[in-house]
NUMI-855323 format. One line per 2 residues: number of its first residue (from 0); their letters; for each residue x, y, z of N, C-alpha, C, O. Coordinates in pm, whole numbers. Last residue first. Layout:
BEGIN
NUM> a> X:Y:Z:X:Y:Z:X:Y:Z:X:Y:Z  ...
***
This chain:
BEGIN
223> ll> -92:2305:1437:59:2298:1488:127:2374:1495:241:2352:1537  -262:2370:1293:-299:2264:1437:-179:2259:1511:-166:2217:1626
221> gr> -335:2447:1035:-230:2489:1169:-292:2457:1284:-367:2525:1354  -421:2318:823:-482:2278:925:-460:2422:1018:-553:2490:1060
219> ea> -165:2167:738:-268:2267:715:-330:2300:706:-361:2340:594  -31:2053:969:15:2217:935:-81:2262:864:-115:2378:886
217> fs> -237:1831:985:-278:1916:1097:-166:2049:1067:-195:2153:1127  -380:1739:783:-298:1709:739:-299:1859:857:-348:1967:826
215> vc> -590:1422:639:-547:1562:693:-426:1571:749:-356:1473:773  -608:1215:299:-534:1257:453:-574:1411:505:-588:1504:426
213> rt> -851:1022:179:-780:1132:193:-728:1126:326:-769:1068:426  -1033:800:218:-986:831:51:-921:940:75:-915:997:-34
211> dg> -1071:700:447:-1068:620:325:-1040:669:232:-1015:596:136  -831:874:637:-881:833:596:-960:731:516:-886:633:515
209> vv> -485:944:836:-511:904:743:-696:800:753:-713:703:827  -363:1261:915:-503:1151:960:-530:1114:849:-580:1184:761
207> lh> -61:1383:1025:-106:1311:870:-225:1237:929:-192:1142:1001  181:1625:1114:27:1484:1214:-58:1460:1074:-123:1557:1035
205> dl> 457:1770:1056:310:1701:1068:238:1642:1136:274:1613:1250  696:1855:1238:680:1892:1104:495:1920:1082:428:2023:1086
203> vr> 830:1824:1539:692:1793:1453:698:1855:1313:717:1973:1345  1161:1829:1575:1062:1927:1557:958:1809:1471:990:1734:1378
201> id> 1402:1760:1849:1287:1750:1757:1186:1764:1723:1093:1732:1797  1467:1874:2101:1531:1933:1968:1474:1821:1843:1537:1825:1738
199> vl> 1412:1768:2351:1537:1745:2278:1589:1760:2124:1679:1710:2057  1134:1953:2391:1279:1951:2478:1363:1847:2452:1410:1813:2561
197> al> 1039:1868:2145:1076:1986:2125:1171:2028:2246:1264:2108:2232  889:1589:2245:1022:1626:2139:1075:1784:2135:1195:1786:2110
195> ad> 682:1741:2398:801:1664:2446:912:1649:2364:1023:1688:2400  543:1937:2205:614:1984:2364:718:1855:2403:833:1883:2437
193> rl> 436:1700:2011:548:1797:1992:624:1878:2101:746:1890:2097  336:1566:2182:398:1483:2181:514:1652:2100:626:1689:2134
191> ra> 102:1723:2309:126:1647:2375:284:1637:2324:367:1686:2399  -5:1776:2077:43:1894:2117:134:1845:2233:235:1911:2260
189> ti> -113:1536:1980:-33:1630:1919:58:1761:1925:136:1821:1851  -286:1520:2171:-195:1436:2219:-87:1469:2100:28:1430:2121
187> le> -509:1708:2120:-447:1679:2222:-298:1575:2259:-232:1573:2362  -610:1603:1874:-518:1727:1895:-444:1767:2009:-343:1838:2008
185> da> -657:1396:1936:-581:1365:1783:-520:1501:1880:-413:1500:1942  -900:1451:2094:-822:1367:2131:-661:1418:2055:-569:1468:2120
183> hs> -1069:1557:1881:-1004:1676:2030:-923:1567:2056:-815:1613:2020  -991:1447:1605:-1056:1439:1674:-1021:1552:1792:-931:1633:1767
181> pe> -984:1512:1221:-888:1490:1372:-1025:1537:1437:-1118:1606:1394  -1110:1328:939:-1131:1456:1012:-1075:1420:1205:-1116:1334:1282
179> ai> -1157:1091:813:-983:1150:828:-972:1292:930:-872:1344:979  -1314:835:819:-1325:927:863:-1183:1015:873:-1106:983:963
177> gs> -1292:534:887:-1289:600:720:-1250:772:753:-1150:820:699  -1302:375:1092:-1428:446:1048:-1408:495:894:-1493:492:804
175> ph> -1008:377:1153:-1060:283:1109:-1259:269:1030:-1311:189:953  -762:616:1105:-938:623:1156:-979:503:1069:-987:509:947
173> nh> -408:620:1151:-538:597:1064:-673:617:1160:-666:632:1282  -182:845:1183:-232:755:1237:-349:741:1132:-379:827:1049
171> al> 167:1013:1217:37:977:1153:-24:879:1215:39:813:1297  431:1233:1227:307:1190:1296:229:1115:1201:227:1164:1088
169> iv> 766:1319:1116:578:1387:1080:518:1193:1145:557:1081:1112  1027:1516:1256:929:1364:1276:808:1411:1190:761:1524:1196
167> aa> 1369:1572:1284:1256:1587:1292:1127:1447:1234:1143:1332:1192  1614:1412:1336:1591:1568:1321:1462:1617:1353:1445:1700:1443
165> an> 1686:1120:1511:1597:1193:1397:1638:1354:1436:1682:1397:1543  1804:874:1592:1866:959:1528:1818:1103:1436:1872:1165:1345
163> rs> 1675:674:1678:1688:698:1511:1788:802:1456:1836:820:1344  1620:672:1902:1691:604:1858:1767:594:1703:1861:538:1647
161> la> 1521:931:1953:1626:936:1972:1705:843:1922:1822:865:1892  1254:780:1829:1294:942:1776:1464:925:1813:1540:908:1718
159> qk> 1194:672:2028:1225:614:1919:1270:685:1801:1316:640:1696  1210:855:2243:1283:699:2241:1305:634:2129:1398:556:2110
157> vv> 1020:954:2227:1075:1036:2212:1167:928:2230:1258:1010:2212  753:760:2232:789:826:2105:916:910:2083:945:947:1969
155> er> 738:675:2444:827:602:2359:802:692:2275:905:681:2209  612:900:2635:797:883:2645:868:762:2504:986:755:2469
153> ph> 404:943:2479:541:1041:2462:637:1003:2450:724:1014:2364  232:719:2388:296:731:2507:387:834:2462:466:786:2381
151> vs> -158:632:2279:-29:689:2231:68:757:2393:12:819:2483  -344:422:2225:-317:478:2351:-167:542:2305:-69:468:2307
149> ag> -615:432:1954:-467:388:2025:-400:458:2094:-377:571:2050  -963:338:1852:-839:407:1886:-737:304:1981:-746:196:2039
147> di> -1152:176:1807:-1185:333:1835:-1082:371:1887:-1096:449:1981  -1047:-74:1695:-1155:15:1632:-1140:106:1697:-1077:177:1618
145> tg> -762:-93:1923:-870:-121:1880:-943:-49:1756:-880:49:1716  -411:-46:1809:-520:-7:1947:-636:-115:1920:-596:-229:1896
143> rf> -53:-9:1799:-149:-46:1789:-302:-45:1889:-303:-44:2012  258:223:1763:128:177:1895:5:145:1809:-49:237:1747
141> le> 410:252:1611:447:238:1712:366:170:1796:393:83:1878  589:188:1330:453:179:1391:516:182:1474:633:145:1479
139> df> 810:413:1149:828:290:1228:672:289:1276:619:398:1261  1035:443:902:902:471:889:843:385:1005:820:270:968
137> ai> 1323:642:855:1251:524:915:1131:544:943:1098:647:1003  1461:874:739:1522:766:802:1462:645:803:1520:545:762
135> lr> 1383:1061:443:1273:987:516:1456:883:625:1547:838:555  1493:1427:460:1485:1291:415:1432:1165:521:1438:1169:644
133> hr> 1487:1664:618:1379:1606:572:1378:1520:489:1275:1510:424  1764:1739:665:1713:1797:528:1587:1728:529:1551:1722:412
131> nd> 1808:1597:914:1785:1756:914:1780:1797:798:1792:1920:797  1565:1318:846:1716:1383:891:1632:1496:908:1512:1519:916
129> lh> 1289:1191:1044:1336:1238:922:1482:1269:982:1521:1258:1098  1050:904:1033:1159:957:1142:1283:1054:1002:1339:1002:905
127> lc> 761:916:1076:803:938:1014:961:979:1058:981:1086:1115  458:657:1283:609:828:1307:706:777:1169:731:659:1143
125> cf> 195:598:1385:323:588:1308:384:686:1324:354:792:1378  -46:397:1508:5:535:1493:191:512:1489:273:446:1553
123> ve> -379:256:1422:-195:247:1415:-159:379:1441:-231:472:1402  -677:147:1485:-589:224:1485:-456:168:1479:-423:58:1522
121> yp> -779:-203:1245:-770:-114:1389:-667:39:1323:-614:58:1214  -829:-262:1037:-919:-270:1053:-905:-242:1246:-987:-256:1336
119> rd> -641:-110:726:-592:-159:844:-770:-154:952:-832:-48:942  -615:50:496:-724:-76:541:-732:-128:635:-827:-203:654
117> rl> -454:254:552:-635:313:495:-704:200:538:-811:205:597  -216:238:536:-246:213:681:-417:245:638:-493:256:735
115> qa> 0:231:316:26:137:465:-96:142:551:-98:59:643  -122:393:155:-119:242:130:-73:168:212:-88:46:205
113> ql> -136:628:277:-249:555:265:-252:405:241:-334:321:278  143:676:335:63:659:419:-66:548:412:-95:449:479
111> fn> 180:723:43:286:632:100:190:540:231:167:419:240  82:911:-14:6:755:-120:135:700:-31:180:599:-85
109> ra> 164:1135:134:29:1083:164:-1:922:92:-83:839:132  382:1120:61:400:1089:163:279:1048:197:261:952:272
107> aq> 372:1243:-222:448:1074:-169:438:1079:-23:530:1009:19  248:1471:-114:118:1366:-229:258:1241:-210:213:1131:-178
105> pa> 440:1650:-67:374:1604:35:271:1480:-44:232:1395:35  775:1668:-115:682:1550:-185:576:1528:-75:584:1433:3
103> el> 899:1835:36:917:1857:-62:806:1753:-163:773:1784:-277  875:1704:311:801:1799:230:783:1869:138:693:1952:126
101> ap> 1078:1492:250:952:1409:256:861:1553:224:780:1545:132  1348:1509:22:1273:1557:132:1067:1521:151:971:1531:74
99> ga> 1327:1205:-203:1360:1317:-147:1325:1383:-20:1265:1309:58  1301:938:-235:1393:982:-283:1402:1153:-304:1463:1213:-392
97> ql> 1147:807:-24:1290:871:12:1377:868:-88:1492:825:-79  898:827:-198:908:859:-23:1034:923:-4:1051:1043:22
95> ae> 940:628:-330:924:737:-388:965:846:-280:1053:931:-290  972:426:-204:1063:424:-259:1085:577:-320:1190:632:-348
93> ry> 708:356:-112:822:386:-8:894:493:-50:904:604:2  576:284:-346:546:403:-250:642:461:-158:657:580:-130
91> hr> 688:41:-370:733:196:-452:693:295:-365:767:380:-316  561:-44:-161:712:-23:-145:772:64:-295:875:130:-309
89> rs> 319:-123:-205:336:10:-84:506:35:-114:559:141:-81  307:-271:-446:271:-64:-439:311:-43:-320:352:72:-305
87> le> 469:-513:-274:517:-391:-433:430:-281:-436:491:-174:-428  182:-575:-171:323:-552:-103:397:-452:-207:378:-331:-213
85> la> 47:-658:-375:-5:-523:-288:112:-479:-183:124:-369:-129  171:-882:-493:166:-768:-523:100:-641:-503:93:-546:-580
83> aq> 170:-1018:-267:312:-967:-305:247:-893:-357:234:-793:-286  -76:-1094:-232:-10:-1018:-146:127:-896:-170:164:-785:-133
81> li> -125:-1243:-503:-159:-1101:-460:-149:-1025:-347:-196:-911:-342  19:-1445:-464:51:-1325:-574:1:-1189:-536:51:-1077:-535
79> gy> -84:-1564:-253:43:-1565:-192:87:-1427:-315:160:-1333:-284  -321:-1616:-349:-318:-1581:-205:-210:-1477:-220:-221:-1354:-209
77> rr> -245:-1804:-520:-275:-1702:-565:-276:-1574:-481:-244:-1461:-519  -141:-2035:-347:-100:-1953:-425:-79:-1852:-493:27:-1803:-530
75> gg> -367:-2110:-191:-219:-2021:-109:-153:-1954:-210:-108:-1841:-192  -702:-2010:-308:-618:-2086:-275:-506:-2053:-220:-518:-1938:-179
73> lg> -921:-1945:-548:-789:-1840:-455:-683:-1938:-465:-605:-1962:-557  -1146:-2086:-592:-1055:-2029:-694:-907:-1958:-662:-813:-1931:-737
71> pa> -1347:-2073:-314:-1332:-2124:-389:-1202:-2042:-557:-1222:-1926:-594  -1165:-1947:-26:-1221:-1930:-189:-1178:-2015:-230:-1064:-2061:-226
69> al> -976:-2055:196:-1074:-2135:210:-1187:-2096:85:-1283:-2171:69  -743:-1802:179:-760:-1909:161:-858:-2076:100:-831:-2162:16
67> cq> -980:-1582:256:-912:-1613:115:-850:-1739:42:-868:-1780:-73  -982:-1676:538:-1124:-1648:461:-1108:-1666:299:-1183:-1733:227
65> aq> -734:-1625:591:-788:-1775:654:-945:-1733:500:-966:-1786:390  -658:-1337:561:-576:-1441:498:-668:-1606:487:-662:-1682:390
63> et> -904:-1131:505:-802:-1189:588:-808:-1277:534:-903:-1322:469  -927:-853:241:-947:-969:323:-894:-1056:402:-782:-1074:352
61> vl> -789:-728:78:-784:-672:215:-847:-784:278:-805:-806:391  -832:-750:-187:-645:-779:-134:-665:-704:-21:-584:-614:3
59> le> -1134:-772:-197:-1042:-861:-188:-930:-859:-204:-885:-967:-242  -1173:-484:-190:-1238:-596:-82:-1152:-712:-102:-1091:-748:-1
57> rl> -1047:-357:-354:-1004:-341:-243:-1022:-446:-147:-946:-490:-61  -1224:-465:-593:-1108:-522:-603:-1014:-552:-458:-949:-651:-426
55> sr> -1572:-570:-509:-1454:-452:-520:-1293:-537:-503:-1261:-630:-430  -1713:-778:-389:-1760:-651:-437:-1687:-574:-522:-1744:-510:-609
53> yr> -1600:-1010:-398:-1544:-918:-268:-1607:-816:-295:-1571:-723:-223  -1755:-1176:-584:-1789:-1240:-484:-1720:-1140:-349:-1753:-1160:-232
51> ql> -1673:-991:-855:-1807:-1039:-777:-1878:-1104:-644:-1995:-1097:-606  -1430:-1108:-849:-1411:-937:-743:-1637:-931:-730:-1707:-888:-639
49> la> -1418:-1368:-848:-1379:-1314:-740:-1417:-1137:-705:-1427:-1071:-601  -1509:-1368:-1149:-1639:-1370:-975:-1603:-1429:-861:-1670:-1501:-786
47> rg> -1356:-1249:-1249:-1457:-1169:-1251:-1552:-1250:-1081:-1612:-1213:-980  -1131:-1404:-1245:-1100:-1255:-1149:-1255:-1208:-1168:-1283:-1115:-1092
45> qd> -1254:-1602:-1379:-1203:-1690:-1220:-1210:-1517:-1175:-1284:-1489:-1081  -1227:-1528:-1643:-1347:-1584:-1589:-1308:-1552:-1418:-1361:-1458:-1361
43> va> -962:-1504:-1659:-1017:-1390:-1663:-1196:-1439:-1632:-1273:-1350:-1597  -912:-1774:-1642:-787:-1690:-1557:-921:-1556:-1548:-965:-1521:-1439
41> sa> -1162:-1982:-1781:-1058:-1845:-1777:-999:-1780:-1689:-1077:-1695:-1649  -1361:-2273:-1692:-1319:-2109:-1699:-1223:-2051:-1691:-1172:-2055:-1579
39> gr> -1301:-2547:-1721:-1468:-2454:-1724:-1419:-2307:-1721:-1497:-2233:-1781  -1020:-2529:-1519:-1120:-2654:-1554:-1257:-2577:-1634:-1330:-2547:-1540
37> cg> -879:-2265:-1515:-946:-2400:-1439:-997:-2455:-1564:-1005:-2415:-1680  -632:-2012:-1564:-768:-2104:-1532:-722:-2204:-1455:-627:-2235:-1384
35> sg> -341:-1859:-1543:-375:-1975:-1581:-547:-1960:-1504:-564:-1901:-1398  -223:-1590:-1449:-148:-1692:-1539:-231:-1801:-1635:-207:-1828:-1753
33> fl> -251:-1452:-1271:-286:-1566:-1156:-239:-1681:-1298:-222:-1802:-1285  -204:-1216:-1344:-116:-1222:-1184:-141:-1405:-1226:-45:-1480:-1209
31> va> -406:-1168:-1542:-223:-1139:-1573:-141:-1256:-1500:-64:-1342:-1541  -596:-1226:-1380:-558:-1261:-1480:-422:-1288:-1544:-359:-1387:-1581
29> ll> -625:-941:-1288:-618:-1050:-1187:-555:-1217:-1254:-488:-1299:-1191  -653:-799:-1493:-524:-791:-1446:-493:-909:-1332:-384:-955:-1296
27> ea> -900:-886:-1547:-770:-872:-1685:-658:-857:-1599:-555:-910:-1639  -1055:-732:-1341:-1067:-912:-1420:-939:-938:-1483:-881:-1039:-1445
25> ds> -1013:-463:-1440:-957:-529:-1306:-965:-740:-1305:-889:-831:-1272  -903:-456:-1739:-984:-441:-1621:-934:-481:-1514:-823:-530:-1497
23> ls> -633:-210:-1925:-722:-376:-1839:-821:-335:-1799:-856:-217:-1802  -503:12:-1958:-601:-43:-2061:-675:-226:-1992:-748:-315:-2035
21> qp> -277:17:-1783:-425:91:-1789:-529:22:-1887:-642:-9:-1849  -76:-134:-1939:-194:-209:-1778:-309:-115:-1738:-411:-149:-1677
19> gs> -53:-91:-2289:-28:-79:-2138:-104:-114:-2041:-223:-125:-2070  -90:-195:-2544:-163:-98:-2497:-152:-47:-2353:-235:31:-2306
17> il> 34:-424:-2558:62:-371:-2633:-46:-220:-2651:-67:-160:-2756  57:-544:-2292:225:-562:-2401:169:-404:-2515:241:-308:-2541
15> lk> -182:-614:-2246:-89:-507:-2191:-2:-464:-2205:39:-360:-2154  -281:-745:-2461:-295:-631:-2440:-201:-507:-2380:-164:-395:-2416
13> er> -139:-1002:-2361:-100:-941:-2487:-137:-835:-2478:-38:-762:-2481  -252:-1071:-2103:-121:-1040:-2138:-35:-949:-2253:63:-875:-2251
11> pr> -543:-1090:-2193:-470:-985:-2140:-331:-923:-2096:-295:-809:-2068  -627:-1079:-2532:-556:-1199:-2420:-549:-1087:-2356:-545:-981:-2419
9> eg> -706:-967:-2769:-790:-999:-2675:-766:-1045:-2534:-849:-1050:-2443  -540:-925:-2954:-568:-811:-2877:-606:-804:-2759:-587:-721:-2670
7> ap> -491:-1198:-3004:-392:-1139:-3010:-447:-1003:-2881:-409:-990:-2764  -847:-1390:-2978:-721:-1307:-3104:-652:-1240:-2961:-708:-1226:-2853
5> wd> -812:-1681:-2832:-895:-1542:-2846:-766:-1514:-2910:-653:-1563:-2911  -696:-1913:-2732:-789:-1986:-2860:-818:-1774:-2878:-858:-1759:-2994
3> ri> -590:-1882:-2453:-472:-1879:-2567:-583:-1893:-2752:-530:-1882:-2863  -820:-1900:-2308:-716:-1729:-2326:-648:-1766:-2455:-648:-1691:-2552
1> tm> -987:-2154:-2441:-907:-2096:-2352:-884:-1979:-2398:-918:-1944:-2511  -1280:-2274:-2468:-1250:-2166:-2549:-1159:-2141:-2474:-1213:-2081:-2381
***
């Protein structure tokens, strides 16, 4: 029996239209994206098999391309669909951040940064460049490192902020370990960047450290 033979209220696409996407399981959402199954297995069956193989939806979405392309039931077309869906969610968070002043929507900034940085296997140092009303001008990835950290050069941070004509910045980086607690080195580089940017009248409004489940704010900790 194929999904087309199921009762209308049990078919993933129809269920989504009737009850909303929140009513679907992860496997059913994957089935809607895939559109069809294969001989002997429905799209829902394949979704369940992929979730079992990768242990979670998150692990499936962040698995390296080569591994995904070699996986049964996935392939280039479905890998492309999953990555497009993931990128749409990232852009959704970016638009929410661009809708108003970044400091008036701190959760929007956290959501955006977690979507961008949480699952990186290496450390990335980024900067949200803001205008004089604290609206987002641009989001730039400035430095990439290893699993242990990234080297941050104040001169390059100042140069990029000036090129963006920023009046203020929010600094951000991730901890691939998943632990968002700032290190002593994080505190030292934040102080150096704050002082260097102050020389050209650019304020550091915050520094957010992205972990597995949360972001830690330097401003909220009184570290700026």
